[in-house]
ROMIVO-110589 format. One line per field, with one value per atom (N, C-alpha, C): x, y, z; residue in one letter; residue number from 0; chain. Coordinates in steps of 0.02 Angstrom, whole numbers, plus 50000, padded with zeros to 5 digits. Example, Ala and Ser with C-alpha at 12.3 -4.5 7.8 and 13.67 -1.06 7.14 Angstrom:
px	c(50660 50615 50660 50642 50684 50645)
py	c(49716 49775 49835 49888 49947 50002)
pz	c(50390 50390 50390 50354 50357 50394)
code	c(a a a s s s)
pos	c(0 0 0 1 1 1)
unit	c(A A A A A A)
//
This chain:
px	c(50439 50482 50442 50419 50389 50318 50292 50217 50236 50276 50295 50307 50355 50357 50321 50272 50221 50169 50160 50119 50144 50200 50245 50234 50240 50236 50158 50116 50045 50040 50049 50049 50076 50134 50166 50132 50101 50067 49998 49964 49919 49938 49996 50010 50032 50068 50081 50021 49960 49900 49872 49875 49844 49884 49949 49976 49970 49948 49944 49872 49835 49768 49771 49802 49807 49832 49910 49935 49887 49856 49807 49744 49720 49663 49693 49754 49796 49797 49810 49815 49755 49704 49636 49618 49618 49605 49660 49720 49756 49768 49742 49747 49679 49633 49558 49529 49550 49515 49449 49413 49332 49334 49283 49292 49233 49222 49150 49117 49064 49020 48985 49011 49015 48942 48934 48893 48862 48796 48763 48697 48722 48676 48655 48612 48593 48545 48525 48480 48410 48382 48326 48260 48248 48204 48245 48209 48232 48210 48233 48220 48248 48226 48255 48327 48374 48433 48449 48489 48507 48463 48417 48368 48356 48326 48324 48267 48292 48246 48178 48138 48062 48067 48069 48054 48003 47930 47882 47831 47825 47777 47714 47694 47644 47597 47629 47604 47572 47594 47572 47498 47456 47382 47375 47411 47407 47436 47483 47507 47447 47412 47363 47299 47291 47243 47254 47317 47341 47337 47348 47339 47264 47221 47150 47131 47166 47162 47195 47256 47296 47359 47350 47397 47480 47496 47553 47585 47543 47573 47595 47645 47690 47734 47742 47785 47866 47880 47946 47939 47983 47983 48035 48035 48073 48123 48178 48217 48229 48181 48191 48169 48138 48124 48174 48211 48250 48329 48341 48424 48431 48390 48402 48401 48360 48367 48430 48456 48508 48572 48578 48626 48621 48558 48540 48566 48556 48571 48654 48700 48764 48788 48764 48789 48785 48722 48708 48752 48756 48802 48868 48894 48975 48981 48929 48956 48964 48949 48962 49037 49078 49150 49188 49246 49277 49325 49336 49400 49383 49330 49298 49255 49262 49217 49198 49133 49093 49078 49106 49106 49036 48997 48936 48911 48863 48826 48839 48817 48805 48873 48919 48999 49012 48988 49011 48955 48911 48865 48844 48864 48859 48922 48963 49030 49025 49065 49060 49101 49135 49161 49127 49077 49025 48979 48952 48906 48943 48992 49042 49058 49055 49086 49048 49084 49063 49007 48962 48923 48967 48946 48979 48963 49011 48997 48955 48947 48912 48843 48827 48754 48712 48650 48607 48532 48517 48453 48390 48388 48327 48326 48398 48398 48424 48460 48484 48449 48463 48440 48484 48484 48541 48511 48534 48515 48490 48434 48425 48473 48493 48536 48607 48619 48687 48688 48737 48751 48800 48774 48814 48887 48926 48988 49040 49081 49130 49191 49192 49252 49316 49339 49400 49403 49363 49360 49405 49473 49530 49525 49491 49467 49422 49365 49335 49359 49403 49440 49485 49522 49571 49534 49486 49443 49402 49388 49349 49402 49461 49502 49525 49529 49552 49504 49445 49386 49366 49362 49343 49390 49449 49496 49485 49436 49419 49457 49502 49552 49527 49480 49457 49388 49366 49300 49277 49206 49179 49130 49125 49069 49048 48981 48950 48898 48902 48850 48814 48752 48715 48680 48668 48625 48589 48515 48468 48433 48438 48392 48348 48318 48270 48288 48280 48305 48249 48220 48191 48240 48184 48229 48189 48134 48098 48044 48007 47950 47967 47921 47923 47909 47954 47949 47943 47901 47887 47830 47827 47777 47824 47813 47858 47894 47939 47982 48046 48055 48114 48146 48205 48241 48265 48285 48318 48389 48426 48497 48530 48581 48620 48705 48711 48784 48811 48850 48877 48943 48975 49021 49052 49112 49123 49206 49207 49272 49286 49343 49381 49427 49428 49486 49508 49583 49620 49617 49642 49626 49662 49709 49728 49691 49636 49595 49619 49663 49695 49632 49627 49584 49621 49604 49636 49608 49543 49498 49445 49445 49377 49372 49308 49281 49216 49194 49120 49104 49042 49009 48940 48916 48871 48841 48766 48721 48660 48640 48568 48525 48466 48428 48413 48419 48387 48328 48282 48210 48196 48124 48105 48030 48014 47936 47912 47849 47808 47793 47800 47779 47739 47678 47630 47625 47644 47637 47683 47736 47781 47775 47701 47693 47714 47715 47736 47731 47717 47715 47775 47770 47835 47849 47813 47817 47877 47836 47886 47954 47945 48026 48058 48046 48079 48115 48059 48080 48135 48137 48180 48253 48249 48305 48337 48296 48319 48367 48336 48394 48440 48438 48485 48545 48538 48585 48624 48590 48625 48679 48654 48694 48755 48749 48798 48845 48818 48870 48904 48894 48916 48978 48956 48999 49073 49050 49097 49149 49120 49158 49204 49175 49216 49265 49271 49307 49383 49349 49415 49437 49404 49433 49409 49350 49331 49262)
py	c(51948 51993 52057 52066 52116 52137 52083 52083 52128 52100 52126 52188 52207 52282 52322 52296 52343 52362 52305 52287 52353 52354 52392 52465 52474 52547 52578 52527 52549 52566 52534 52540 52620 52621 52690 52736 52742 52787 52803 52747 52763 52804 52781 52821 52896 52888 52978 53015 52982 53015 53042 52987 52999 53062 53058 53104 53173 53190 53239 53261 53212 53237 53266 53221 53234 53309 53322 53387 53444 53431 53494 53489 53448 53447 53487 53469 53499 53582 53597 53677 53719 53696 53751 53732 53679 53663 53695 53698 53734 53804 53844 53904 53929 53909 53924 53975 53978 54034 54032 54080 54059 54032 53995 53940 53960 53969 53991 53936 53934 53871 53903 53889 53923 53893 53823 53795 53729 53724 53668 53637 53583 53560 53486 53464 53392 53380 53307 53288 53320 53336 53359 53302 53257 53207 53149 53124 53082 53021 52978 52922 52865 52798 52745 52730 52701 52693 52633 52647 52585 52580 52623 52613 52664 52662 52728 52769 52831 52878 52900 52900 52920 52988 52993 53038 53092 53065 53100 53068 53073 53041 53069 53130 53167 53123 53101 53066 52981 52964 52900 52905 52867 52857 52849 52807 52788 52857 52895 52951 53000 53003 53055 53039 52971 52951 52974 52950 52964 53021 53076 53149 53177 53142 53149 53118 53066 53032 53072 53079 53111 53154 53221 53247 53236 53209 53210 53137 53090 53031 53045 53016 53022 52966 52950 52898 52927 52997 53032 53091 53105 53176 53214 53273 53324 53357 53359 53382 53472 53496 53575 53603 53579 53606 53576 53526 53505 53534 53546 53565 53636 53691 53745 53730 53689 53656 53626 53582 53542 53594 53658 53712 53743 53744 53773 53717 53661 53606 53607 53613 53604 53663 53715 53777 53768 53744 53740 53689 53638 53581 53598 53612 53642 53707 53740 53790 53773 53697 53673 53663 53667 53645 53704 53708 53768 53787 53709 53706 53737 53729 53746 53808 53874 53920 53933 53933 53949 54029 54043 54119 54144 54195 54213 54226 54189 54191 54249 54306 54365 54388 54383 54422 54391 54314 54279 54301 54290 54297 54373 54407 54477 54517 54480 54487 54496 54526 54543 54478 54453 54383 54341 54328 54279 54283 54366 54364 54369 54368 54360 54287 54238 54166 54128 54075 54042 53980 53947 53909 53827 53775 53715 53684 53661 53623 53561 53534 53476 53487 53551 53574 53570 53544 53537 53559 53616 53651 53602 53569 53514 53460 53439 53381 53391 53457 53473 53531 53540 53588 53624 53687 53736 53753 53764 53797 53868 53894 53957 54000 54052 54112 54096 54024 54002 53984 53994 53974 53905 53867 53811 53822 53840 53876 53823 53841 53777 53792 53736 53736 53748 53744 53746 53822 53868 53935 53965 53965 54003 54080 54109 54181 54198 54164 54162 54173 54103 54094 54144 54173 54226 54293 54311 54374 54375 54315 54311 54326 54291 54305 54378 54400 54477 54521 54522 54557 54549 54485 54472 54446 54416 54385 54320 54286 54215 54179 54138 54086 54020 53996 53937 53915 53879 53878 53802 53791 53723 53722 53661 53635 53574 53581 53509 53483 53428 53398 53321 53331 53267 53243 53179 53128 53099 53116 53105 53042 52980 52920 52887 52832 52799 52716 52673 52604 52566 52504 52459 52431 52426 52376 52308 52307 52254 52252 52194 52186 52151 52157 52120 52182 52188 52249 52306 52350 52419 52416 52359 52365 52339 52377 52362 52434 52431 52479 52507 52559 52599 52647 52647 52714 52767 52820 52877 52868 52871 52850 52945 52956 53009 52996 53019 53022 53091 53114 53174 53181 53236 53238 53306 53316 53380 53386 53463 53476 53546 53540 53609 53638 53686 53710 53785 53788 53837 53909 53950 54004 53987 53938 53921 53861 53844 53789 53711 53723 53652 53621 53565 53533 53511 53545 53524 53467 53449 53401 53388 53313 53295 53217 53231 53158 53137 53063 53059 53005 53041 53002 52963 52902 52888 52863 52873 52862 52834 52783 52763 52787 52791 52828 52772 52782 52720 52720 52784 52768 52762 52732 52687 52722 52722 52753 52694 52694 52636 52657 52593 52607 52568 52576 52535 52549 52487 52503 52569 52574 52621 52692 52701 52762 52795 52838 52853 52921 52936 52992 53050 53090 53142 53183 53200 53237 53201 53140 53088 53080 53067 53054 53130 53179 53252 53255 53235 53240 53174 53128 53074 53107 53135 53168 53223 53248 53302 53283 53223 53209 53160 53143 53096 53141 53201 53247 53283 53285 53306 53248 53200 53129 53134 53144 53139 53189 53255 53292 53286 53248 53238 53174 53147 53095 53123 53182 53219 53255 53280 53310 53273 53188 53147 53120 53140 53112 53163 53230 53289 53282 53267 53260 53314 53346 53410 53405)
pz	c(58220 58240 58230 58152 58133 58160 58173 58205 58284 58323 58377 58382 58329 58337 58305 58270 58256 58307 58360 58410 58461 58472 58525 58492 58436 58407 58408 58407 58413 58496 58524 58603 58618 58583 58591 58566 58513 58490 58527 58554 58592 58664 58691 58749 58744 58675 58657 58642 58618 58610 58673 58720 58787 58823 58805 58843 58815 58751 58722 58750 58754 58756 58857 58881 58945 58973 58934 58928 58906 58854 58838 58885 58915 58968 59016 59039 59104 59090 59029 59014 59030 59011 59021 59092 59120 59194 59252 59238 59283 59269 59216 59211 59247 59268 59286 59241 59176 59138 59129 59102 59085 59011 58998 58948 58920 58849 58816 58789 58810 58782 58721 58662 58604 58560 58549 58520 58562 58554 58591 58533 58503 58444 58455 58426 58416 58358 58348 58290 58322 58253 58267 58300 58254 58261 58307 58358 58412 58393 58357 58326 58383 58352 58381 58363 58418 58414 58348 58310 58252 58219 58217 58157 58117 58046 58002 58032 58031 58047 58020 58049 58032 57993 57927 57893 57900 57905 57925 57959 58024 58058 58049 58035 58032 57965 57917 57866 57897 57949 57978 58009 57976 57993 58076 58097 58177 58215 58187 58224 58225 58159 58171 58201 58213 58259 58334 58342 58410 58450 58391 58421 58443 58403 58422 58491 58512 58583 58630 58614 58670 58625 58621 58590 58616 58671 58708 58677 58647 58622 58537 58538 58473 58452 58388 58367 58357 58366 58367 58396 58443 58481 58425 58452 58412 58463 58456 58504 58505 58477 58479 58540 58566 58646 58688 58669 58729 58732 58657 58657 58700 58707 58747 58817 58839 58920 58921 58875 58883 58876 58847 58865 58939 58960 59030 59068 59057 59106 59120 59066 59053 59099 59086 59113 59193 59221 59290 59314 59284 59311 59326 59271 59270 59313 59336 59389 59462 59461 59527 59534 59471 59468 59491 59540 59560 59495 59467 59418 59342 59321 59247 59250 59237 59237 59166 59160 59098 59105 59036 59027 59022 59034 59033 58972 58949 58887 58848 58866 58834 58814 58853 58843 58781 58766 58697 58645 58648 58594 58582 58623 58607 58566 58559 58530 58441 58431 58353 58321 58359 58338 58334 58383 58373 58314 58316 58251 58193 58186 58111 58087 58154 58153 58088 58077 58014 58051 58011 58040 58023 58063 58061 57984 57956 57903 57899 57962 57967 57987 58006 58031 57972 57983 57928 57960 57936 57979 57974 57923 57920 57970 57981 58010 58083 58105 58156 58198 58269 58298 58350 58352 58388 58452 58503 58576 58553 58575 58548 58578 58543 58552 58543 58527 58503 58436 58400 58335 58342 58281 58269 58222 58267 58246 58226 58182 58164 58210 58237 58284 58270 58200 58170 58138 58146 58122 58176 58154 58182 58188 58136 58125 58189 58205 58245 58316 58332 58401 58427 58362 58387 58394 58345 58363 58427 58448 58528 58572 58554 58602 58617 58554 58557 58585 58574 58587 58667 58694 58756 58803 58771 58821 58833 58807 58803 58762 58785 58740 58741 58772 58759 58745 58695 58681 58672 58702 58707 58666 58622 58563 58597 58601 58621 58560 58549 58505 58523 58532 58550 58510 58524 58487 58527 58523 58557 58520 58570 58526 58594 58565 58622 58601 58643 58641 58684 58657 58702 58748 58787 58854 58857 58874 58884 58839 58831 58777 58721 58669 58598 58560 58503 58452 58494 58472 58493 58555 58596 58640 58706 58758 58825 58859 58873 58908 58864 58861 58835 58872 58850 58879 58841 58866 58828 58830 58763 58751 58725 58766 58743 58719 58668 58648 58648 58691 58691 58664 58613 58602 58631 58674 58686 58665 58634 58606 58636 58656 58684 58653 58619 58577 58602 58583 58596 58538 58545 58495 58430 58418 58358 58333 58358 58345 58361 58408 58421 58479 58466 58517 58579 58635 58691 58734 58719 58747 58693 58663 58632 58659 58671 58700 58684 58658 58669 58728 58736 58793 58791 58805 58807 58876 58870 58925 58927 58949 58935 59003 58997 59053 59108 59163 59216 59204 59209 59202 59131 59137 59062 59061 58999 58982 58941 58945 58921 58836 58799 58724 58707 58664 58640 58571 58531 58456 58429 58467 58443 58479 58501 58528 58596 58630 58686 58715 58770 58794 58799 58735 58743 58801 58836 58898 58934 58950 58994 58957 58895 58865 58882 58865 58879 58950 58995 59064 59081 59058 59066 59037 58980 58949 58987 59009 59058 59107 59143 59204 59186 59128 59086 59071 59026 59012 59083 59133 59208 59220 59209 59219 59181 59118 59078 59070 59092 59120 59188 59226 59278 59268 59209 59178 59153 59099 59081 59131 59180 59247 59287 59285 59324 59283 59211 59164 59169 59171 59190 59245 59297 59375 59409 59397 59419 59463)
code	c(m m m y y y k k k h h h s s s a a a g g g v v v f f f s s s i i i l l l l l l i i i l l l i i i a a a s s s g g g c c c a a a s s s s s s g g g q q q a a a i i i f f f l l l a a a e e e k k k e e e p p p i i i a a a l l l v v v s s s v v v v v v s s s n n n a a a g g g i i i n n n w w w r r r d d d e e e e e e p p p i i i s s s n n n p p p d d d a a a n n n v v v l l l f f f r r r l l l s s s l l l r r r k k k d d d p p p d d d l l l t t t l l l m m m s s s n n n a a a g g g e e e l l l i i i t t t t t t a a a e e e s s s l l l i i i r r r n n n t t t l l l a a a f f f s s s p p p q q q m m m i i i i i i a a a e e e s s s g g g a a a v v v t t t g g g s s s n n n a a a y y y r r r n n n a a a r r r q q q s s s r r r t t t f f f s s s a a a d d d k k k m m m v v v s s s s s s a a a g g g l l l q q q p p p i i i f f f y y y r r r d d d k k k d d d f f f l l l s s s a a a l l l a a a n n n e e e t t t g g g i i i r r r y y y c c c m m m f f f i i i e e e f f f n n n f f f t t t t t t a a a m m m v v v t t t g g g l l l g g g k k k i i i g g g k k k a a a r r r a a a c c c i i i d d d m m m l l l v v v t t t i i i v v v d d d t t t q q q g g g k k k a a a l l l y y y s s s k k k s s s f f f y y y l l l g g g s s s d d d l l l t t t f f f s s s v v v s s s f f f g g g e e e y y y s s s h h h s s s e e e l l l i i i d d d i i i f f f e e e s s s t t t i i i q q q d d d i i i c c c y y y k k k f f f m m m d d d d d d l l l g g g i i i)
pos	c(0 0 0 1 1 1 2 2 2 3 3 3 4 4 4 5 5 5 6 6 6 7 7 7 8 8 8 9 9 9 10 10 10 11 11 11 12 12 12 13 13 13 14 14 14 15 15 15 16 16 16 17 17 17 18 18 18 19 19 19 20 20 20 21 21 21 22 22 22 23 23 23 24 24 24 25 25 25 26 26 26 27 27 27 28 28 28 29 29 29 30 30 30 31 31 31 32 32 32 33 33 33 34 34 34 35 35 35 36 36 36 37 37 37 38 38 38 39 39 39 40 40 40 41 41 41 42 42 42 43 43 43 44 44 44 45 45 45 46 46 46 47 47 47 48 48 48 49 49 49 50 50 50 51 51 51 52 52 52 53 53 53 54 54 54 55 55 55 56 56 56 57 57 57 58 58 58 59 59 59 60 60 60 61 61 61 62 62 62 63 63 63 64 64 64 65 65 65 66 66 66 67 67 67 68 68 68 69 69 69 70 70 70 71 71 71 72 72 72 73 73 73 74 74 74 75 75 75 76 76 76 77 77 77 78 78 78 79 79 79 80 80 80 81 81 81 82 82 82 83 83 83 84 84 84 85 85 85 86 86 86 87 87 87 88 88 88 89 89 89 90 90 90 91 91 91 92 92 92 93 93 93 94 94 94 95 95 95 96 96 96 97 97 97 98 98 98 99 99 99 100 100 100 101 101 101 102 102 102 103 103 103 104 104 104 105 105 105 106 106 106 107 107 107 108 108 108 109 109 109 110 110 110 111 111 111 112 112 112 113 113 113 114 114 114 115 115 115 116 116 116 117 117 117 118 118 118 119 119 119 120 120 120 121 121 121 122 122 122 123 123 123 124 124 124 125 125 125 126 126 126 127 127 127 128 128 128 129 129 129 130 130 130 131 131 131 132 132 132 133 133 133 134 134 134 135 135 135 136 136 136 137 137 137 138 138 138 139 139 139 140 140 140 141 141 141 142 142 142 143 143 143 144 144 144 145 145 145 146 146 146 147 147 147 148 148 148 149 149 149 150 150 150 151 151 151 152 152 152 153 153 153 154 154 154 155 155 155 156 156 156 157 157 157 158 158 158 159 159 159 160 160 160 161 161 161 162 162 162 163 163 163 164 164 164 165 165 165 166 166 166 167 167 167 168 168 168 169 169 169 170 170 170 171 171 171 172 172 172 173 173 173 174 174 174 175 175 175 176 176 176 177 177 177 178 178 178 179 179 179 180 180 180 181 181 181 182 182 182 183 183 183 184 184 184 185 185 185 186 186 186 187 187 187 188 188 188 189 189 189 190 190 190 191 191 191 192 192 192 193 193 193 194 194 194 195 195 195 196 196 196 197 197 197 198 198 198 199 199 199 200 200 200 201 201 201 202 202 202 203 203 203 204 204 204 205 205 205 206 206 206 207 207 207 208 208 208 209 209 209 210 210 210 211 211 211 212 212 212 213 213 213 214 214 214 215 215 215 216 216 216 217 217 217 218 218 218 219 219 219 220 220 220 221 221 221 222 222 222 223 223 223 224 224 224 225 225 225 226 226 226 227 227 227 228 228 228 229 229 229 230 230 230 231 231 231 232 232 232 233 233 233 234 234 234 235 235 235 236 236 236 237 237 237 238 238 238 239 239 239 240 240 240 241 241 241)
unit	c(A A A A A A A A A A A A A A A A A A A A A A A A A A A A A A A A A A A A A A A A A A A A A A A A A A A A A A A A A A A A A A A A A A A A A A A A A A A A A A A A A A A A A A A A A A A A A A A A A A A A A A A A A A A A A A A A A A A A A A A A A A A A A A A A A A A A A A A A A A A A A A A A A A A A A A A A A A A A A A A A A A A A A A A A A A A A A A A A A A A A A A A A A A A A A A A A A A A A A A A A A A A A A A A A A A A A A A A A A A A A A A A A A A A A A A A A A A A A A A A A A A A A A A A A A A A A A A A A A A A A A A A A A A A A A A A A A A A A A A A A A A A A A A A A A A A A A A A A A A A A A A A A A A A A A A A A A A A A A A A A A A A A A A A A A A A A A A A A A A A A A A A A A A A A A A A A A A A A A A A A A A A A A A A A A A A A A A A A A A A A A A A A A A A A A A A A A A A A A A A A A A A A A A A A A A A A A A A A A A A A A A A A A A A A A A A A A A A A A A A A A A A A A A A A A A A A A A A A A A A A A A A A A A A A A A A A A A A A A A A A A A A A A A A A A A A A A A A A A A A A A A A A A A A A A A A A A A A A A A A A A A A A A A A A A A A A A A A A A A A A A A A A A A A A A A A A A A A A A A A A A A A A A A A A A A A A A A A A A A A A A A A A A A A A A A A A A A A A A A A A A A A A A A A A A A A A A A A A A A A A A A A A A A A A A A A A A A A A A A A A A A A A A A A A A A A A A A A A A A A A A A A A A A A A A A A A A A A A A A A A A A A A A A A A A A A A A A A A A A A A A A A A A A A A A A A A A A A A A A A A A A A A A A)
//
């Protein structure tokens, strides 16, 4: 009897939580007000999924030799050049939606509220990167959220965090074909810091790249990531129904 009641109670909690998320989501979609894309961050080093990160690939003899052979070959890519492109792709993709209006970047970053905002507690400058021109702002900074609303009239803010990794698809060990993998967390909050929407998405690229003893083409991987970022944005839009 107790187990049955507990099970029903768990289901009710799930339904209630789902209902809250849906109602929160409905608020910013129904009002069609501009949403500030406040922060876009990711891991700095693009490592293999479910493996320990390579701390210093430059120290690897094979890595140094490969640079002499072909500067484009690498054992680990850096997301520094990718994250700013990711922000641009997000803005351009969401621009196709008539239901979600992304506020003009300058109106947000040029505000006093943005300049005085607190950085995220989880952001680590040596392990993470932020899109150029954007700060890794703490999404629960109520002072920033209310100040931005008072200064610009923008009442909703979006925070996006990526985790870029790679994963082998075919072959043996680190010889064969691999794909680009993206985990994307999207959080949309109101002026009180209440999360109206928070959801994680995962997508592995359809396109693959060649790997030989752990080495691969950096430029090829970045190209694949760019197309996959756009695809995961569409996945996010589908989830919102926009």
